[in-house]
N, CA and C atoms of all chains as a GROMACS GRO file, in nm:
protein
  549
    1MET      N    1  11.734  14.341   1.791
    1MET     CA    2  11.747  14.351   1.953
    1MET      C    3  11.791  14.460   1.999
    2GLU      N    4  11.710  14.502   2.104
    2GLU     CA    5  11.737  14.625   2.195
    2GLU      C    6  11.888  14.628   2.224
    3SER      N    7  11.935  14.749   2.259
    3SER     CA    8  12.086  14.765   2.266
    3SER      C    9  12.086  14.763   2.435
    4LYS      N   10  12.011  14.781   2.516
    4LYS     CA   11  12.021  14.784   2.659
    4LYS      C   12  11.890  14.735   2.698
    5VAL      N   13  11.904  14.698   2.842
    5VAL     CA   14  11.800  14.674   2.953
    5VAL      C   15  11.722  14.794   2.961
    6ASN      N   16  11.579  14.775   2.950
    6ASN     CA   17  11.500  14.884   2.938
    6ASN      C   18  11.469  14.885   3.117
    7TRP      N   19  11.521  14.975   3.197
    7TRP     CA   20  11.507  15.013   3.339
    7TRP      C   21  11.421  15.076   3.355
    8GLU      N   22  11.309  15.064   3.437
    8GLU     CA   23  11.206  15.151   3.517
    8GLU      C   24  11.288  15.212   3.631
    9THR      N   25  11.256  15.358   3.670
    9THR     CA   26  11.319  15.387   3.770
    9THR      C   27  11.208  15.416   3.883
   10SER      N   28  11.106  15.406   3.863
   10SER     CA   29  10.995  15.410   3.946
   10SER      C   30  10.946  15.295   3.993
   11MET      N   31  10.905  15.285   4.124
   11MET     CA   32  10.848  15.118   4.141
   11MET      C   33  10.702  15.152   4.117
   12ASP      N   34  10.638  15.252   4.133
   12ASP     CA   35  10.458  15.256   4.066
   12ASP      C   36  10.446  15.233   3.962
   13THR      N   37  10.546  15.261   3.851
   13THR     CA   38  10.538  15.239   3.679
   13THR      C   39  10.579  15.086   3.662
   14ALA      N   40  10.673  15.049   3.754
   14ALA     CA   41  10.723  14.882   3.737
   14ALA      C   42  10.609  14.820   3.803
   15LEU      N   43  10.542  14.843   3.905
   15LEU     CA   44  10.435  14.765   3.927
   15LEU      C   45  10.300  14.775   3.857
   16SER      N   46  10.265  14.906   3.784
   16SER     CA   47  10.153  14.910   3.688
   16SER      C   48  10.172  14.836   3.573
   17ARG      N   49  10.308  14.842   3.525
   17ARG     CA   50  10.343  14.739   3.398
   17ARG      C   51  10.348  14.604   3.419
   18ALA      N   52  10.365  14.568   3.563
   18ALA     CA   53  10.356  14.403   3.583
   18ALA      C   54  10.247  14.348   3.563
   19ARG      N   55  10.128  14.450   3.629
   19ARG     CA   56   9.995  14.423   3.625
   19ARG      C   57   9.953  14.397   3.485
   20ALA      N   58   9.977  14.492   3.392
   20ALA     CA   59   9.901  14.493   3.270
   20ALA      C   60   9.978  14.407   3.192
   21GLU      N   61  10.096  14.380   3.214
   21GLU     CA   62  10.183  14.269   3.108
   21GLU      C   63  10.183  14.140   3.174
   22GLY      N   64  10.120  14.101   3.290
   22GLY     CA   65  10.152  13.983   3.340
   22GLY      C   66  10.294  13.940   3.360
   23LYS      N   67  10.386  14.003   3.424
   23LYS     CA   68  10.497  13.976   3.415
   23LYS      C   69  10.543  13.985   3.585
   24SER      N   70  10.652  13.935   3.636
   24SER     CA   71  10.717  13.979   3.748
   24SER      C   72  10.849  14.077   3.732
   25ILE      N   73  10.900  14.141   3.854
   25ILE     CA   74  10.932  14.235   3.871
   25ILE      C   75  11.102  14.190   3.940
   26LEU      N   76  11.203  14.257   3.808
   26LEU     CA   77  11.319  14.228   3.897
   26LEU      C   78  11.342  14.376   3.970
   27LEU      N   79  11.381  14.380   4.090
   27LEU     CA   80  11.400  14.505   4.134
   27LEU      C   81  11.545  14.494   4.207
   28ASP      N   82  11.610  14.586   4.152
   28ASP     CA   83  11.778  14.584   4.150
   28ASP      C   84  11.848  14.733   4.252
   29PHE      N   85  11.874  14.652   4.335
   29PHE     CA   86  11.940  14.783   4.429
   29PHE      C   87  12.079  14.782   4.395
   30PHE      N   88  12.114  14.929   4.328
   30PHE     CA   89  12.259  14.929   4.299
   30PHE      C   90  12.329  15.074   4.387
   31ASN      N   91  12.450  15.045   4.346
   31ASN     CA   92  12.500  15.192   4.377
   31ASN      C   93  12.537  15.282   4.291
   32PRO      N   94  12.502  15.388   4.288
   32PRO     CA   95  12.470  15.460   4.168
   32PRO      C   96  12.658  15.550   4.169
   33GLY      N   97  12.712  15.554   4.281
   33GLY     CA   98  12.874  15.579   4.268
   33GLY      C   99  12.852  15.735   4.341
   34MET      N  100  12.802  14.477   3.760
   34MET     CA  101  12.684  14.464   3.689
   34MET      C  102  12.693  14.509   3.560
   35ASP      N  103  12.685  14.646   3.566
   35ASP     CA  104  12.668  14.748   3.456
   35ASP      C  105  12.769  14.725   3.359
   36ALA      N  106  12.880  14.711   3.382
   36ALA     CA  107  13.028  14.688   3.316
   36ALA      C  108  13.021  14.547   3.204
   37VAL      N  109  12.970  14.462   3.293
   37VAL     CA  110  12.989  14.331   3.259
   37VAL      C  111  12.891  14.256   3.218
   38THR      N  112  12.774  14.229   3.307
   38THR     CA  113  12.650  14.168   3.266
   38THR      C  114  12.559  14.209   3.218
   39TYR      N  115  12.479  14.354   3.254
   39TYR     CA  116  12.399  14.381   3.172
   39TYR      C  117  12.381  14.438   3.044
   40PRO      N  118  12.526  14.466   3.005
   40PRO     CA  119  12.527  14.488   2.842
   40PRO      C  120  12.522  14.360   2.762
   41GLU      N  121  12.559  14.223   2.810
   41GLU     CA  122  12.553  14.108   2.746
   41GLU      C  123  12.422  14.105   2.669
   42PRO      N  124  12.430  14.075   2.563
   42PRO     CA  125  12.299  14.051   2.432
   42PRO      C  126  12.212  13.966   2.515
   43ALA      N  127  12.263  13.894   2.550
   43ALA     CA  128  12.156  13.762   2.615
   43ALA      C  129  12.074  13.806   2.681
   44VAL      N  130  12.146  13.879   2.802
   44VAL     CA  131  12.088  13.951   2.922
   44VAL      C  132  11.980  14.036   2.879
   45ILE      N  133  12.040  14.104   2.804
   45ILE     CA  134  11.913  14.247   2.736
   45ILE      C  135  11.773  14.200   2.701
   46ASP      N  136  11.816  14.068   2.612
   46ASP     CA  137  11.736  14.022   2.542
   46ASP      C  138  11.610  13.928   2.646
   47PHE      N  139  11.688  13.879   2.758
   47PHE     CA  140  11.612  13.791   2.814
   47PHE      C  141  11.531  13.915   2.917
   48MET      N  142  11.616  13.987   2.974
   48MET     CA  143  11.546  14.103   3.066
   48MET      C  144  11.413  14.175   3.011
   49ASN      N  145  11.430  14.204   2.894
   49ASN     CA  146  11.372  14.292   2.822
   49ASN      C  147  11.228  14.228   2.794
   50ARG      N  148  11.223  14.077   2.750
   50ARG     CA  149  11.123  14.005   2.710
   50ARG      C  150  11.060  13.942   2.823
   51SER      N  151  11.112  13.912   2.961
   51SER     CA  152  11.050  13.830   3.022
   51SER      C  153  11.016  13.910   3.141
   52LEU      N  154  11.044  14.000   3.213
   52LEU     CA  155  11.028  14.057   3.319
   52LEU      C  156  11.031  14.249   3.321
   53ILE      N  157  10.956  14.269   3.399
   53ILE     CA  158  10.980  14.428   3.438
   53ILE      C  159  11.112  14.454   3.494
   54ALA      N  160  11.204  14.528   3.468
   54ALA     CA  161  11.330  14.562   3.552
   54ALA      C  162  11.324  14.726   3.574
   55VAL      N  163  11.353  14.702   3.727
   55VAL     CA  164  11.313  14.849   3.785
   55VAL      C  165  11.460  14.871   3.887
   56ARG      N  166  11.512  14.986   3.883
   56ARG     CA  167  11.644  15.004   3.960
   56ARG      C  168  11.604  15.109   4.075
   57VAL      N  169  11.674  15.071   4.186
   57VAL     CA  170  11.660  15.206   4.254
   57VAL      C  171  11.817  15.195   4.327
   58ALA      N  172  11.848  15.324   4.376
   58ALA     CA  173  11.980  15.341   4.457
   58ALA      C  174  11.986  15.264   4.597
   59TYR      N  175  12.077  15.205   4.642
   59TYR     CA  176  12.077  15.102   4.754
   59TYR      C  177  12.038  15.154   4.904
   60ASN      N  178  12.027  15.297   4.881
   60ASN     CA  179  11.959  15.393   5.025
   60ASN      C  180  11.851  15.451   4.981
   61ALA      N  181  11.798  15.418   4.878
   61ALA     CA  182  11.676  15.484   4.848
   61ALA      C  183  11.540  15.456   4.912
   62LYS      N  184  11.482  15.577   4.991
   62LYS     CA  185  11.377  15.546   5.060
   62LYS      C  186  11.240  15.533   5.003
   63PRO      N  187  11.155  15.415   5.037
   63PRO     CA  188  11.152  15.356   5.159
   63PRO      C  189  11.201  15.220   5.122
   64TYR      N  190  11.254  15.218   4.989
   64TYR     CA  191  11.250  15.062   4.952
   64TYR      C  192  11.364  14.992   5.003
   65ALA      N  193  11.478  15.066   5.055
   65ALA     CA  194  11.598  15.015   5.095
   65ALA      C  195  11.596  14.976   5.233
   66ASP      N  196  11.483  15.008   5.344
   66ASP     CA  197  11.452  15.000   5.457
   66ASP      C  198  11.343  14.872   5.443
   67ASP      N  199  11.267  14.897   5.330
   67ASP     CA  200  11.141  14.799   5.310
   67ASP      C  201  11.201  14.643   5.304
   68PHE      N  202  11.299  14.647   5.206
   68PHE     CA  203  11.363  14.546   5.157
   68PHE      C  204  11.486  14.504   5.228
   69ASN      N  205  11.521  14.571   5.346
   69ASN     CA  206  11.626  14.547   5.446
   69ASN      C  207  11.741  14.525   5.362
   70VAL      N  208  11.780  14.617   5.279
   70VAL     CA  209  11.908  14.617   5.172
   70VAL      C  210  12.030  14.618   5.248
   71LYS      N  211  12.164  14.556   5.248
   71LYS     CA  212  12.250  14.594   5.311
   71LYS      C  213  12.398  14.625   5.227
   72TRP      N  214  12.375  14.558   5.103
   72TRP     CA  215  12.493  14.543   5.046
   72TRP      C  216  12.434  14.572   4.883
   73THR      N  217  12.534  14.562   4.782
   73THR     CA  218  12.480  14.603   4.658
   73THR      C  219  12.585  14.492   4.555
   74PRO      N  220  12.537  14.452   4.462
   74PRO     CA  221  12.376  14.441   4.408
   74PRO      C  222  12.313  14.347   4.475
   75THR      N  223  12.190  14.386   4.513
   75THR     CA  224  12.086  14.303   4.586
   75THR      C  225  11.980  14.302   4.484
   76LEU      N  226  11.944  14.187   4.437
   76LEU     CA  227  11.855  14.172   4.298
   76LEU      C  228  11.731  14.100   4.382
   77VAL      N  229  11.639  14.162   4.359
   77VAL     CA  230  11.483  14.085   4.427
   77VAL      C  231  11.382  14.058   4.327
   78SER      N  232  11.336  13.956   4.308
   78SER     CA  233  11.193  13.927   4.256
   78SER      C  234  11.075  13.920   4.314
   79LEU      N  235  11.006  13.993   4.237
   79LEU     CA  236  10.872  14.053   4.317
   79LEU      C  237  10.765  13.984   4.215
   80ASP      N  238  10.637  13.977   4.292
   80ASP     CA  239  10.526  13.968   4.205
   80ASP      C  240  10.468  14.104   4.143
   81SER      N  241  10.345  14.121   4.094
   81SER     CA  242  10.303  14.228   4.033
   81SER      C  243  10.229  14.318   4.145
   82GLY      N  244  10.245  14.243   4.271
   82GLY     CA  245  10.182  14.327   4.383
   82GLY      C  246  10.293  14.387   4.484
   83GLY      N  247  10.406  14.344   4.436
   83GLY     CA  248  10.528  14.405   4.509
   83GLY      C  249  10.590  14.296   4.615
   84LYS      N  250  10.512  14.149   4.623
   84LYS     CA  251  10.588  14.083   4.733
   84LYS      C  252  10.696  14.020   4.666
   85GLU      N  253  10.792  14.021   4.763
   85GLU     CA  254  10.910  13.946   4.710
   85GLU      C  255  10.932  13.761   4.730
   86HIS      N  256  11.011  13.730   4.624
   86HIS     CA  257  10.979  13.562   4.642
   86HIS      C  258  11.103  13.504   4.602
   87HIS      N  259  11.238  13.596   4.572
   87HIS     CA  260  11.361  13.555   4.569
   87HIS      C  261  11.457  13.669   4.594
   88ARG      N  262  11.577  13.647   4.636
   88ARG     CA  263  11.670  13.762   4.602
   88ARG      C  264  11.821  13.696   4.605
   89THR      N  265  11.922  13.762   4.550
   89THR     CA  266  12.035  13.739   4.551
   89THR      C  267  12.108  13.868   4.579
   90VAL      N  268  12.247  13.857   4.631
   90VAL     CA  269  12.347  13.935   4.686
   90VAL      C  270  12.460  13.908   4.618
   91GLY      N  271  12.529  14.015   4.566
   91GLY     CA  272  12.662  13.990   4.490
   91GLY      C  273  12.676  13.966   4.330
   92PHE      N  274  12.775  14.011   4.264
   92PHE     CA  275  12.773  14.008   4.130
   92PHE      C  276  12.738  13.857   4.051
   93LEU      N  277  12.700  13.871   3.959
   93LEU     CA  278  12.668  13.744   3.868
   93LEU      C  279  12.699  13.771   3.706
   94GLN      N  280  12.782  13.666   3.683
   94GLN     CA  281  12.769  13.645   3.539
   94GLN      C  282  12.654  13.639   3.458
   95ALA      N  283  12.673  13.637   3.313
   95ALA     CA  284  12.536  13.667   3.257
   95ALA      C  285  12.443  13.515   3.258
   96GLU      N  286  12.524  13.409   3.240
   96GLU     CA  287  12.447  13.293   3.249
   96GLU      C  288  12.369  13.292   3.376
   97GLU      N  289  12.489  13.303   3.506
   97GLU     CA  290  12.413  13.279   3.651
   97GLU      C  291  12.295  13.396   3.680
   98LEU      N  292  12.295  13.541   3.617
   98LEU     CA  293  12.204  13.604   3.633
   98LEU      C  294  12.059  13.556   3.562
   99ILE      N  295  12.094  13.513   3.425
   99ILE     CA  296  11.961  13.462   3.373
   99ILE      C  297  11.896  13.352   3.435
  100ALA      N  298  11.985  13.247   3.489
  100ALA     CA  299  11.945  13.140   3.578
  100ALA      C  300  11.867  13.180   3.713
  101SER      N  301  11.926  13.271   3.783
  101SER     CA  302  11.875  13.327   3.896
  101SER      C  303  11.755  13.380   3.850
  102LEU      N  304  11.724  13.475   3.771
  102LEU     CA  305  11.589  13.538   3.748
  102LEU      C  306  11.513  13.443   3.710
  103SER      N  307  11.548  13.352   3.630
  103SER     CA  308  11.439  13.247   3.595
  103SER      C  309  11.395  13.161   3.696
  104LEU      N  310  11.466  13.152   3.803
  104LEU     CA  311  11.453  13.091   3.936
  104LEU      C  312  11.358  13.168   4.015
  105GLY      N  313  11.375  13.315   3.991
  105GLY     CA  314  11.285  13.410   4.083
  105GLY      C  315  11.167  13.387   4.023
  106MET      N  316  11.132  13.421   3.885
  106MET     CA  317  11.018  13.381   3.813
  106MET      C  318  10.956  13.272   3.854
  107ALA      N  319  11.010  13.154   3.842
  107ALA     CA  320  10.966  13.034   3.898
  107ALA      C  321  10.865  13.039   4.018
  108LYS      N  322  10.974  13.102   4.125
  108LYS     CA  323  10.933  13.094   4.268
  108LYS      C  324  10.816  13.183   4.280
  109VAL      N  325  10.786  13.301   4.184
  109VAL     CA  326  10.670  13.372   4.208
  109VAL      C  327  10.557  13.295   4.171
  110HIS      N  328  10.548  13.209   4.098
  110HIS     CA  329  10.451  13.105   4.022
  110HIS      C  330  10.419  13.008   4.130
  111PHE      N  331  10.546  12.949   4.162
  111PHE     CA  332  10.530  12.866   4.286
  111PHE      C  333  10.439  12.890   4.400
  112ASP      N  334  10.475  13.009   4.449
  112ASP     CA  335  10.436  13.073   4.550
  112ASP      C  336  10.287  13.115   4.583
  113GLN      N  337  10.247  13.105   4.432
  113GLN     CA  338  10.113  13.169   4.422
  113GLN      C  339  10.031  13.011   4.352
  114ASP      N  340  10.056  12.900   4.400
  114ASP     CA  341   9.992  12.773   4.348
  114ASP      C  342   9.989  12.790   4.186
  115GLN      N  343  10.063  12.828   4.109
  115GLN     CA  344  10.050  12.840   3.950
  115GLN      C  345  10.162  12.724   3.932
  116PHE      N  346  10.140  12.604   3.944
  116PHE     CA  347  10.253  12.515   3.946
  116PHE      C  348  10.280  12.470   3.791
  117ASP      N  349  10.211  12.493   3.717
  117ASP     CA  350  10.230  12.454   3.569
  117ASP      C  351  10.353  12.576   3.516
  118SER      N  352  10.305  12.716   3.532
  118SER     CA  353  10.400  12.821   3.497
  118SER      C  354  10.499  12.801   3.556
  119ALA      N  355  10.528  12.748   3.683
  119ALA     CA  356  10.658  12.764   3.775
  119ALA      C  357  10.721  12.649   3.694
  120LEU      N  358  10.694  12.534   3.658
  120LEU     CA  359  10.750  12.452   3.611
  120LEU      C  360  10.803  12.441   3.456
  121ALA      N  361  10.715  12.584   3.411
  121ALA     CA  362  10.779  12.612   3.259
  121ALA      C  363  10.911  12.675   3.283
  122HIS      N  364  10.938  12.743   3.377
  122HIS     CA  365  11.041  12.838   3.394
  122HIS      C  366  11.168  12.733   3.457
  123LEU      N  367  11.110  12.650   3.538
  123LEU     CA  368  11.222  12.551   3.595
  123LEU      C  369  11.255  12.439   3.478
  124GLU      N  370  11.190  12.398   3.403
  124GLU     CA  371  11.239  12.336   3.294
  124GLU      C  372  11.331  12.376   3.197
  125LYS      N  373  11.305  12.533   3.152
  125LYS     CA  374  11.384  12.587   3.064
  125LYS      C  375  11.534  12.642   3.131
  126LEU      N  376  11.499  12.656   3.266
  126LEU     CA  377  11.626  12.679   3.328
  126LEU      C  378  11.739  12.548   3.335
  127LEU      N  379  11.668  12.444   3.368
  127LEU     CA  380  11.747  12.313   3.392
  127LEU      C  381  11.806  12.280   3.253
  128GLN      N  382  11.724  12.307   3.120
  128GLN     CA  383  11.763  12.282   3.015
  128GLN      C  384  11.880  12.365   2.928
  129ALA      N  385  11.856  12.496   2.990
  129ALA     CA  386  11.982  12.601   2.918
  129ALA      C  387  12.071  12.646   3.009
  130TYR      N  388  12.080  12.604   3.153
  130TYR     CA  389  12.164  12.640   3.249
  130TYR      C  390  12.190  12.537   3.357
  131PRO      N  391  12.209  12.375   3.308
  131PRO     CA  392  12.206  12.295   3.419
  131PRO      C  393  12.333  12.307   3.510
  132LYS      N  394  12.451  12.413   3.457
  132LYS     CA  395  12.579  12.406   3.510
  132LYS      C  396  12.563  12.509   3.630
  133SER      N  397  12.452  12.579   3.637
  133SER     CA  398  12.462  12.723   3.712
  133SER      C  399  12.428  12.692   3.836
  134SER      N  400  12.458  12.773   3.943
  134SER     CA  401  12.436  12.756   4.090
  134SER      C  402  12.289  12.765   4.100
  135SER      N  403  12.189  12.797   4.047
  135SER     CA  404  12.042  12.792   4.034
  135SER      C  405  12.002  12.663   4.014
  136ALA      N  406  12.064  12.565   3.938
  136ALA     CA  407  11.989  12.466   3.882
  136ALA      C  408  11.975  12.352   4.012
  137PRO      N  409  12.030  12.337   4.088
  137PRO     CA  410  11.997  12.231   4.192
  137PRO      C  411  11.872  12.262   4.285
  138GLU      N  412  11.843  12.412   4.298
  138GLU     CA  413  11.747  12.449   4.355
  138GLU      C  414  11.611  12.428   4.268
  139ALA      N  415  11.661  12.482   4.132
  139ALA     CA  416  11.526  12.440   4.043
  139ALA      C  417  11.517  12.325   4.013
  140MET      N  418  11.614  12.201   4.056
  140MET     CA  419  11.535  12.083   4.051
  140MET      C  420  11.477  12.045   4.154
  141PHE      N  421  11.513  12.085   4.260
  141PHE     CA  422  11.439  12.041   4.392
  141PHE      C  423  11.328  12.107   4.349
  142LEU      N  424  11.265  12.244   4.322
  142LEU     CA  425  11.162  12.311   4.321
  142LEU      C  426  11.063  12.244   4.200
  143ARG      N  427  11.082  12.177   4.102
  143ARG     CA  428  11.084  12.105   4.003
  143ARG      C  429  10.978  12.000   4.071
  144GLY      N  430  11.064  11.914   4.134
  144GLY     CA  431  11.010  11.787   4.207
  144GLY      C  432  10.891  11.842   4.306
  145VAL      N  433  10.908  11.942   4.392
  145VAL     CA  434  10.792  12.016   4.454
  145VAL      C  435  10.673  12.017   4.393
  146SER      N  436  10.699  12.092   4.305
  146SER     CA  437  10.588  12.153   4.184
  146SER      C  438  10.510  12.046   4.127
  147LEU      N  439  10.598  11.948   4.073
  147LEU     CA  440  10.520  11.828   4.050
  147LEU      C  441  10.447  11.757   4.143
  148TYR      N  442  10.474  11.726   4.252
  148TYR     CA  443  10.417  11.680   4.356
  148TYR      C  444  10.279  11.739   4.413
  149LYS      N  445  10.275  11.887   4.426
  149LYS     CA  446  10.202  11.954   4.443
  149LYS      C  447  10.089  11.962   4.331
  150SER      N  448  10.140  11.938   4.230
  150SER     CA  449  10.034  11.968   4.130
  150SER      C  450   9.968  11.816   4.078
  151THR      N  451  10.041  11.722   4.129
  151THR     CA  452   9.994  11.586   4.103
  151THR      C  453   9.955  11.481   4.231
  152HIS      N  454   9.981  11.500   4.341
  152HIS     CA  455   9.967  11.461   4.448
  152HIS      C  456  10.060  11.341   4.451
  153ASP      N  457  10.144  11.293   4.335
  153ASP     CA  458  10.237  11.170   4.331
  153ASP      C  459  10.332  11.207   4.377
  154PRO      N  460  10.378  11.112   4.481
  154PRO     CA  461  10.518  11.134   4.564
  154PRO      C  462  10.643  11.114   4.462
  155LYS      N  463  10.623  11.028   4.353
  155LYS     CA  464  10.726  10.958   4.258
  155LYS      C  465  10.814  11.108   4.238
  156PRO      N  466  10.776  11.214   4.189
  156PRO     CA  467  10.872  11.329   4.147
  156PRO      C  468  10.965  11.360   4.259
  157LEU      N  469  10.922  11.361   4.383
  157LEU     CA  470  11.009  11.397   4.492
  157LEU      C  471  11.128  11.302   4.511
  158LYS      N  472  11.094  11.157   4.481
  158LYS     CA  473  11.197  11.073   4.480
  158LYS      C  474  11.287  11.101   4.370
  159GLN      N  475  11.218  11.122   4.236
  159GLN     CA  476  11.314  11.149   4.134
  159GLN      C  477  11.378  11.244   4.142
  160ALA      N  478  11.341  11.370   4.224
  160ALA     CA  479  11.448  11.484   4.239
  160ALA      C  480  11.553  11.422   4.292
  161TYR      N  481  11.505  11.353   4.406
  161TYR     CA  482  11.648  11.370   4.500
  161TYR      C  483  11.775  11.252   4.424
  162GLU      N  484  11.689  11.158   4.359
  162GLU     CA  485  11.797  11.079   4.284
  162GLU      C  486  11.862  11.153   4.176
  163ARG      N  487  11.769  11.249   4.088
  163ARG     CA  488  11.854  11.348   4.002
  163ARG      C  489  11.954  11.413   4.071
  164LEU      N  490  11.927  11.471   4.205
  164LEU     CA  491  11.997  11.567   4.260
  164LEU      C  492  12.102  11.500   4.290
  165GLU      N  493  12.119  11.388   4.334
  165GLU     CA  494  12.238  11.302   4.399
  165GLU      C  495  12.309  11.252   4.289
  166ALA      N  496  12.250  11.217   4.173
  166ALA     CA  497  12.347  11.202   4.038
  166ALA      C  498  12.393  11.328   3.994
  167GLU      N  499  12.351  11.437   3.984
  167GLU     CA  500  12.395  11.544   3.897
  167GLU      C  501  12.451  11.691   3.982
  168TYR      N  502  12.374  11.668   4.114
  168TYR     CA  503  12.475  11.767   4.194
  168TYR      C  504  12.498  11.712   4.343
  169PRO      N  505  12.580  11.591   4.349
  169PRO     CA  506  12.599  11.530   4.496
  169PRO      C  507  12.681  11.645   4.579
  170GLY      N  508  12.642  11.617   4.685
  170GLY     CA  509  12.672  11.731   4.792
  170GLY      C  510  12.623  11.874   4.827
  171ASP      N  511  12.547  11.895   4.707
  171ASP     CA  512  12.484  12.018   4.721
  171ASP      C  513  12.373  12.015   4.823
  172GLU      N  514  12.348  12.185   4.862
  172GLU     CA  515  12.303  12.196   4.959
  172GLU      C  516  12.120  12.119   4.910
  173TRP      N  517  12.096  12.140   4.820
  173TRP     CA  518  11.953  12.115   4.786
  173TRP      C  519  11.931  11.940   4.758
  174THR      N  520  12.058  11.885   4.713
  174THR     CA  521  12.062  11.738   4.737
  174THR      C  522  12.044  11.694   4.887
  175LYS      N  523  12.105  11.777   4.968
  175LYS     CA  524  12.090  11.736   5.097
  175LYS      C  525  11.925  11.756   5.147
  176ARG      N  526  11.854  11.861   5.140
  176ARG     CA  527  11.762  11.920   5.149
  176ARG      C  528  11.641  11.797   5.105
  177ALA      N  529  11.699  11.730   4.998
  177ALA     CA  530  11.596  11.645   4.930
  177ALA      C  531  11.616  11.521   5.005
  178TYR      N  532  11.701  11.488   5.067
  178TYR     CA  533  11.749  11.356   5.121
  178TYR      C  534  11.647  11.238   5.164
  179PRO      N  535  11.547  11.288   5.256
  179PRO     CA  536  11.438  11.245   5.293
  179PRO      C  537  11.335  11.183   5.200
  180TYR      N  538  11.341  11.226   5.064
  180TYR     CA  539  11.284  11.192   4.960
  180TYR      C  540  11.320  11.051   4.928
  181ARG      N  541  11.448  11.010   4.912
  181ARG     CA  542  11.448  10.872   4.884
  181ARG      C  543  11.384  10.745   4.925
  182LEU      N  544  11.311  10.810   5.026
  182LEU     CA  545  11.236  10.687   5.125
  182LEU      C  546  11.085  10.690   5.031
  183LEU      N  547  11.080  10.753   4.987
  183LEU     CA  548  10.920  10.733   4.895
  183LEU      C  549  10.906  10.651   4.804
   0.00000   0.00000   0.00000
């Protein structure tokens, strides 16, 4: 099992992967501090 | 979320298997404005075209997060009339996380999805009866109240 969540940091990449893999997207707006 | 929820093995496994996770700063342009983000964490479920279908604001523990993300995936399918796929997510959520705060909405949406895929009103009445039995007083039980008459 992987040891961390595989976060994308680019919306364009996330959208491309979502289309290619047939998945939905979680968009997390966070406070980087 | 970074300190408590995201490091949980169940969360890592669920998120890496089930969806594409992307994070941006709360003030990142143009997304913060596009999605009208006012607080963190704000978690938004999108379809592969970038359209919003579900959101939550505020901290969630692991089980609540997985249940909420499952509900978000179900709503992505529901909103696109993909009722079988929506039902698959809803059934898993209700089986694995019946005590979660997402469960009552999932039960409501399960009844509606069954109705929309069969045009049989019985699932709506059954949804109300289960909501009344399992989640009395919940917001989604109140929303299903008219279905008792079907």
